[in-house]
C-alpha positions in Angstrom: 15.9 2.5 8.3 16.5 -0.1 5.5 16.4 0.8 1.8 16.2 -1.8 -0.9 17.8 -1.1 -4.2 17.0 -3.2 -7.3 17.3 -3.1 -11.0 17.7 -5.4 -14.0 21.0 -6.5 -15.4 23.0 -3.6 -16.8 20.7 -1.0 -15.2 23.5 0.2 -12.9 22.2 -0.7 -9.5 25.7 -1.5 -8.4 26.9 1.9 -9.6 24.1 3.6 -7.6 25.1 1.5 -4.5 28.8 2.5 -5.0 27.7 6.2 -4.9 25.8 5.6 -1.7 28.8 3.8 -0.2 31.0 6.8 -1.2 28.6 9.0 0.9 29.3 6.7 3.9 26.1 4.6 3.7 26.6 0.9 4.5 25.6 -1.4 1.6 24.7 -5.1 1.9 25.3 -6.9 -1.4 22.7 -9.7 -1.2 24.1 -11.6 -4.1 27.6 -11.7 -2.8 26.4 -12.5 0.8 24.1 -15.3 -0.5 27.2 -16.9 -2.1 29.2 -16.5 1.1 26.4 -18.0 3.2 25.9 -21.0 0.8 29.6 -21.6 1.1 30.1 -21.0 4.9 26.8 -21.3 6.8 26.7 -24.8 8.3 22.9 -25.1 8.5 22.5 -23.8 5.0 25.2 -26.2 3.7 23.4 -29.1 5.3 20.0 -28.1 3.9 21.4 -27.6 0.4 23.2 -31.0 0.5 20.0 -32.7 1.8 17.9 -31.3 -1.1 20.4 -31.4 -4.0 22.8 -34.2 -2.9 26.3 -34.4 -1.6 27.6 -33.2 -5.1 26.4 -29.7 -4.2 29.7 -29.3 -2.4 33.0 -30.6 -3.8 36.2 -30.6 -1.7 34.4 -28.5 0.9 33.4 -25.8 -1.5 30.1 -25.0 -3.1 29.9 -26.7 -6.5 28.3 -23.8 -8.3 28.3 -25.4 -11.8 26.6 -28.5 -10.4 24.0 -26.5 -8.6 23.4 -24.2 -11.5 22.8 -27.2 -13.7 20.2 -28.4 -11.2 18.2 -25.2 -10.7 18.3 -23.2 -13.9 16.5 -25.9 -16.0 14.0 -26.7 -13.2 11.8 -24.0 -11.8 10.8 -26.2 -8.9 14.4 -26.8 -7.9 15.2 -23.1 -8.2 12.2 -22.3 -5.9 13.5 -24.9 -3.4 17.0 -23.4 -3.4 15.5 -19.9 -3.0 13.4 -21.1 -0.1 16.5 -22.2 1.6 18.8 -19.3 0.8 16.5 -16.3 1.1 15.6 -16.7 4.8 19.3 -17.1 5.6 20.2 -14.0 3.6 17.4 -12.0 5.3 18.5 -13.1 8.8 22.1 -12.2 8.0 21.0 -8.8 6.6 19.0 -8.0 9.7 21.9 -8.9 12.0 24.3 -6.9 9.8 21.9 -3.9 9.7 21.8 -3.8 13.5 25.6 -3.5 13.7 25.7 -0.4 11.3 26.2 3.1 12.5 24.4 5.3 9.9 20.8 6.6 9.9 20.0 4.1 7.1 21.4 1.1 5.3 21.1 -0.3 1.8 20.0 -3.8 0.8 21.2 -4.4 -2.8 19.2 -7.1 -4.6 18.6 -7.9 -8.3 15.5 -9.9 -7.3 14.1 -7.7 -4.5 10.5 -7.7 -5.9 10.8 -11.0 -7.9 11.5 -12.9 -4.7 9.1 -10.9 -2.4 12.0 -9.5 -0.3 10.6 -5.9 -0.3 8.9 -6.5 3.0 12.3 -6.7 4.7 13.0 -3.0 3.8 11.3 0.3 4.6 11.8 2.0 1.2 12.6 0.7 -2.3 14.5 2.2 -5.2 14.4 0.8 -8.8 17.3 1.7 -11.1 16.3 1.8 -14.7 18.1 2.3 -18.0 17.2 2.0 -21.7 17.5 -1.5 -23.1 20.2 -0.8 -25.6 22.4 0.9 -22.9 21.8 -2.1 -20.6 22.9 -4.5 -23.4 26.0 -2.4 -24.2 27.0 -2.2 -20.5 26.5 -5.9 -19.8 28.3 -7.1 -22.9 31.2 -4.8 -22.2 31.4 -5.9 -18.6 30.8 -9.7 -19.1 32.3 -10.0 -22.5 29.2 -11.8 -23.7 26.9 -11.9 -26.7 23.8 -9.5 -26.7 21.4 -12.4 -27.3 22.5 -14.0 -24.0 21.9 -10.8 -22.2 18.4 -10.4 -23.9 17.5 -13.9 -22.6 18.5 -12.9 -19.0 16.5 -9.6 -19.3 13.5 -11.5 -20.6 13.1 -13.4 -17.3 13.5 -10.3 -15.1 10.7 -7.9 -14.1 10.4 -5.2 -16.8 10.9 -1.5 -16.1 7.1 -0.8 -16.0 6.7 -3.4 -13.2 9.7 -2.1 -11.3 8.5 1.5 -11.6 5.1 0.6 -10.3 6.4 -1.4 -7.3 9.2 0.9 -6.2 8.9 4.0 -3.9 11.6 5.8 -5.9 13.0 5.4 -9.4 16.5 6.4 -10.7 17.0 6.6 -14.4 20.7 5.8 -15.1 21.8 7.2 -18.4 24.4 9.8 -17.6 26.8 9.5 -14.6 26.5 13.2 -13.6 22.7 12.7 -13.3 23.2 9.6 -11.3 25.3 11.4 -8.7 22.6 14.1 -8.4 19.9 11.4 -8.0 21.9 9.7 -5.2 22.5 13.0 -3.4 18.8 13.8 -3.5 17.8 10.3 -2.2 20.5 10.4 0.5 18.9 13.6 1.8 15.4 12.1 1.7 16.4 8.9 3.4 18.6 10.7 6.1 15.6 13.0 6.8 13.1 10.1 6.9 15.3 8.0 9.2 15.5 11.0 11.6 11.8 11.4 11.9 10.9 7.6 12.1 
């Protein structure tokens, strides 16, 4: 069984995934794997270079600042990049999931619903947290200004939309509550995987 975990910046989805990993559940970090595939996958490299120019790679490495400059100011360019990267990530995730031993695996993605990736998983979990706490966590982690974080939050799905779309919701305020929530979900998913 495949479980998708999502949440906005600073919500704590990575903390939730770490707790699942501590319980022995295999976690696929789609953001990290997308970066790896963009850097290493020959077909994806060729497609990105064809769409964005040879400058997309410098000295054999992904030129992230060049690519960011192309896509973050141009929604059509971002859509083109996503159309190239998402299928590669989903294929990689499917192959990875087949190699795992546990009764279920986790697909961690900040844009699970935004990008329509929820059809690649059997269950979905949204991790939510109050706005001020999200701002505090992100500013502490990224050493950035709260307004920059607010701008990033503004372009993500809000908590109401995430709650509506997800099968399960985890509210991440206190760490001890988070551990209990993960324990409960682990029991649910282990049971569901056995009866599927």
